[in-house]
C-alpha positions in Angstrom: 19.0 11.5 15.9 20.7 11.1 12.7 23.8 9.2 12.9 26.8 9.9 10.4 28.3 6.6 9.1 30.8 7.8 6.5 32.9 10.8 5.7 30.9 11.5 2.7 27.9 12.6 5.0 25.9 9.6 4.2 23.8 9.3 7.1 21.5 6.3 8.6 17.9 7.4 9.4 16.4 5.7 12.2 13.3 3.9 10.9 10.9 2.2 13.5 7.0 0.9 14.1 6.3 1.1 18.0 2.9 0.6 18.1 1.8 -2.2 20.5 -0.5 -5.3 19.7 -2.7 -4.2 22.9 -3.1 -1.0 21.8 -4.2 -2.0 18.5 -6.5 -4.6 20.3 -8.5 -1.9 22.1 -8.9 0.0 19.1 -10.2 -3.1 16.7 -12.4 -4.3 19.5 -14.1 -0.6 20.0 -13.9 -0.7 16.0 -15.7 -3.9 15.7 -18.6 -3.1 17.8 -19.6 0.4 16.7 -19.6 -1.0 13.1 -21.9 -3.9 14.3 -24.0 -1.8 16.1 -24.2 0.9 13.3 -24.6 -1.6 10.7 -21.4 -0.7 8.9 -21.8 2.9 8.7 -19.1 3.6 11.4 -16.6 1.7 8.9 -14.7 5.2 7.7 -14.4 6.2 11.5 -13.1 2.8 12.2 -10.7 2.9 9.2 -9.4 6.9 10.2 -8.8 5.6 13.8 -7.0 2.3 12.4 -4.8 4.4 9.8 -4.1 6.9 12.8 -2.7 4.5 15.1 -0.9 3.0 12.4 0.7 6.0 11.0 1.3 7.6 14.1 3.1 4.8 16.0 5.4 4.6 12.7 8.8 6.9 13.3 11.3 8.3 10.8 14.6 9.9 12.1 12.6 10.1 15.6 9.9 12.3 14.4 6.3 10.4 14.1 4.1 10.4 10.6 0.6 11.5 11.2 -2.8 10.6 9.4 -5.1 13.4 9.2 -7.7 11.9 7.5 -11.3 11.8 9.3 -14.4 9.5 9.5 -16.2 12.4 7.8 -14.1 12.6 4.9 -14.0 8.9 4.4 -17.8 8.5 5.0 -18.5 10.8 1.8 -16.2 8.8 0.3 -17.9 5.6 1.2 -21.5 6.6 0.2 -19.9 7.8 -3.4 -18.5 4.5 -3.5 -21.4 2.7 -2.5 -23.5 4.4 -5.6 -21.0 3.3 -7.8 -20.7 -0.3 -6.8 -24.2 -0.2 -6.8 -24.6 0.9 -10.4 -22.3 -2.0 -11.3 -24.0 -4.7 -9.6 -27.4 -2.5 -10.6 -26.5 -3.6 -14.3 -25.8 -7.1 -13.5 -28.8 -7.7 -11.7 -31.3 -6.1 -14.6 -29.2 -8.5 -17.1 -30.6 -11.8 -15.3 -33.8 -10.1 -14.5 -34.5 -9.6 -18.3 -32.8 -12.5 -19.3 -29.7 -10.6 -20.7 -27.2 -12.5 -18.9 -24.4 -12.0 -21.4 -25.0 -8.2 -21.3 -24.9 -8.0 -17.7 -21.6 -9.8 -17.1 -20.2 -7.5 -19.7 -21.6 -4.6 -17.8 -20.5 -6.0 -14.7 -16.7 -6.8 -15.7 -16.2 -3.5 -17.8 -17.7 -1.5 -15.0 -14.8 -3.3 -12.4 -12.1 -3.4 -14.7 -12.8 0.7 -15.7 -13.0 1.7 -11.6 -9.4 0.1 -10.7 -7.4 2.6 -12.1 -9.8 5.1 -10.9 -9.5 3.5 -7.3 -5.5 3.3 -7.2 -5.5 6.9 -8.4 -7.9 8.3 -6.0 -6.5 6.2 -3.0 -2.9 7.4 -3.5 -3.9 11.3 -4.0 -6.1 10.9 -0.9 -3.8 9.0 1.4 -0.8 10.7 0.4 -2.1 13.8 1.0 -3.4 13.1 4.6 -0.1 12.0 5.5 2.4 13.9 7.2 5.6 13.9 8.7 7.1 17.3 10.9 4.3 19.0 9.4 5.1 18.3 6.0 2.9 16.7 3.9 3.2 13.9 0.9 1.6 14.2 -2.2 0.7 12.3 -5.2 1.1 14.0 -8.9 -0.1 11.4 -10.9 -2.4 12.6 -13.7 -5.9 10.4 -14.1 -6.3 10.4 -17.4 -2.5 9.6 -18.2 -2.5 6.4 -15.6 -5.9 5.3 -16.9 -4.2 5.1 -20.1 -1.3 3.6 -18.9 -3.6 0.9 -16.8 -5.5 -0.1 -20.0 -2.4 -0.4 -22.4 -0.7 -2.6 -19.7 -4.1 -4.5 -19.2 -4.3 -5.2 -22.9 -0.5 -6.7 -23.3 -1.3 -9.0 -20.3 -4.4 -10.1 -21.7 -3.1 -10.9 -25.2 0.0 -12.4 -23.6 -2.2 -15.0 -21.7 -0.5 -13.4 -18.4 2.7 -13.3 -19.1 3.1 -9.7 -19.6 1.8 -9.2 -15.8 5.3 -8.9 -14.2 5.9 -5.6 -16.6 2.4 -4.6 -16.0 3.1 -4.9 -12.1 6.4 -3.1 -12.6 5.4 -0.2 -15.1 2.4 0.3 -12.3 4.4 0.9 -9.4 7.0 2.9 -11.2 4.4 5.3 -12.2 2.5 5.6 -9.1 5.5 5.4 -6.6 7.7 8.2 -9.2 4.8 10.3 -8.8 4.9 10.5 -5.0 6.4 13.9 -3.5 7.5 14.4 0.2 7.4 18.1 0.7 9.7 19.0 -1.6 11.4 16.0 -2.4 10.1 13.2 -4.7 10.3 9.3 -5.0 12.1 7.2 -7.5 11.5 3.8 -8.3 13.4 2.1 -11.0 12.3 -1.7 -11.7 12.6 -4.1 -14.6 9.6 -6.2 -15.6 12.1 -8.9 -17.2 14.1 -9.2 -13.7 10.5 -9.3 -11.9 9.3 -12.0 -14.3 12.7 -14.4 -13.7 12.6 -13.5 -10.0 8.9 -14.9 -9.8 9.6 -18.1 -11.9 12.5 -18.8 -9.9 10.5 -18.3 -6.8 7.6 -20.2 -8.2 9.7 -23.5 -9.2 12.3 -23.4 -6.5 9.1 -23.4 -4.0 7.5 -26.3 -6.0 10.9 -28.2 -5.9 11.5 -27.8 -2.2 7.7 -28.5 -1.2 7.0 -25.0 -0.2 10.3 -24.5 1.9 11.4 -21.7 -0.7 8.8 -19.7 -0.3 10.0 -17.7 2.9 13.2 -16.7 0.6 11.0 -15.9 -2.5 9.1 -13.3 -0.1 12.4 -12.1 0.8 13.5 -11.6 -2.6 10.1 -10.1 -3.8 10.7 -7.5 -0.6 14.2 -6.6 -1.3 13.0 -6.1 -5.1 10.2 -3.6 -4.0 12.5 -1.3 -1.2 16.0 -1.6 -2.8 14.7 0.3 -6.0 12.9 2.8 -4.0 14.9 6.3 -3.2 14.0 10.0 -2.1 15.3 12.9 -4.2 16.1 16.3 -2.9 18.0 18.2 -5.4 21.7 16.4 -5.8 20.9 14.6 -2.3 19.2 11.1 -2.0 18.3 9.1 0.4 17.9 5.0 -0.4 16.2 2.4 1.1 17.9 -1.3 1.6 16.1 -4.7 3.0 18.4 -6.2 5.2 15.7 -8.9 5.7 16.6 -13.0 5.3 14.6 -15.8 4.2 15.1 -17.0 7.9 13.6 -13.7 9.1 10.6 -14.2 6.9 9.9 -17.6 8.1 10.3 -16.8 11.8 7.6 -14.0 11.1 5.0 -15.8 9.2 5.1 -19.2 11.4 5.1 -17.1 14.2 2.0 -15.4 13.0 0.3 -18.2 11.7 0.7 -20.0 15.4 -0.7 -16.7 17.0 -3.8 -16.8 14.8 -4.6 -20.5 14.8 -4.0 -20.6 18.9 -6.0 -17.6 19.4 -8.6 -18.3 17.0 -8.2 -15.0 15.3 -8.1 -12.7 18.3 -4.8 -12.4 17.9 -4.7 -10.6 14.8 -3.8 -7.1 16.0 -0.7 -8.5 17.6 0.0 -10.2 14.4 -0.3 -6.3 12.3 1.9 -5.0 15.2 4.5 -7.7 14.7 4.5 -7.4 10.8 4.8 -3.7 10.9 7.7 -3.8 13.4 9.6 -6.5 11.4 8.8 -4.6 7.7 10.4 -1.2 9.4 13.3 -2.8 11.2 14.5 -4.7 8.1 14.7 -1.5 5.8 17.9 0.4 6.2 17.4 4.0 5.4 21.0 6.0 4.3 21.5 8.8 2.4 22.7 12.8 2.3 19.1 14.6 2.8 19.2 17.4 5.4 15.7 16.4 6.8 15.5 20.0 8.1 15.2 21.7 4.7 12.5 19.4 3.8 9.6 22.1 3.1 5.8 22.2 2.3 4.8 22.0 -1.2 2.0 19.5 -1.4 -1.8 21.1 -1.7 -4.5 19.3 0.8 -7.1 16.6 -1.0 -9.8 15.2 1.2 -11.9 13.1 -1.6 -11.9 9.5 0.1 -14.0 7.9 -2.6 -10.8 6.7 -4.1 -9.9 5.2 -0.7 -12.8 3.9 0.0 -13.3 1.7 -3.6 -9.6 0.7 -3.3 -11.1 -1.0 0.0 -14.2 -2.4 -1.7 -12.1 -3.9 -4.4 -9.1 -5.1 -2.0 -6.6 -3.5 -3.8 -4.2 -2.8 -1.1 -1.8 0.2 -0.8 2.3 0.8 -1.6 3.9 2.6 0.8 
């Protein structure tokens, strides 16, 4: 159901996560056993099953998302990713064997830096294409070469500024990626400022030190709000806006309970931690706007190459949205 909240057709769109830790635990145990028994080869199928559970337990406007990625698709990407990393590490090993350590290290680090934007671009292209809601696929329309040029430009400025430009790099990359995501015939927009993000982190860093770590939870709250509040979905003249309603106290309770759950269960409680965190995230995002979701139609094509997704996993790059 969509609830009308004002006389200007603004609506509140329900957003929630209904997955249970016990269900996720069962999936995780089977995935772990099969991955161990197959010496890691089952990992792509395990990842697909995990994503199907997490996306399928997430509801927007009373309809669930679906993840259509398969273990077979991810296995093909997994093999390609392994070959790419083997080539990169092989150059390092060759450098050690032939006493060309400097050349080997240069090859290794340049190789890793080069594949990071490829992994990000490929991961978004695959993940978005394999995600749908009411049969409407998401899509990522970023251009690979354009994104790589942006990435290396931002990396250059970050290096010559001794890391200070990192805040601008993070926001500029986030803006490019999120603003190229489509939801059927609607498009996402993200508007952030590197300067604001820099000051937010400087304040968070020093306040956390001065309060002996206590401010860390409020810093996390501000980062979450900065990511969420600047994201919107546009469909013609209509839009949907996201807003964080989380507090520092909310983050304190979430993180402390999650930490205790992991400690006292010796890690076995991890599936419940994931479920609690997902439930927290979606319950703390308020979604309002005037888009008639019934008017959203399919506009994005399918993309099944999971190489970027698997490289992103191996590099532990994470995923936004």
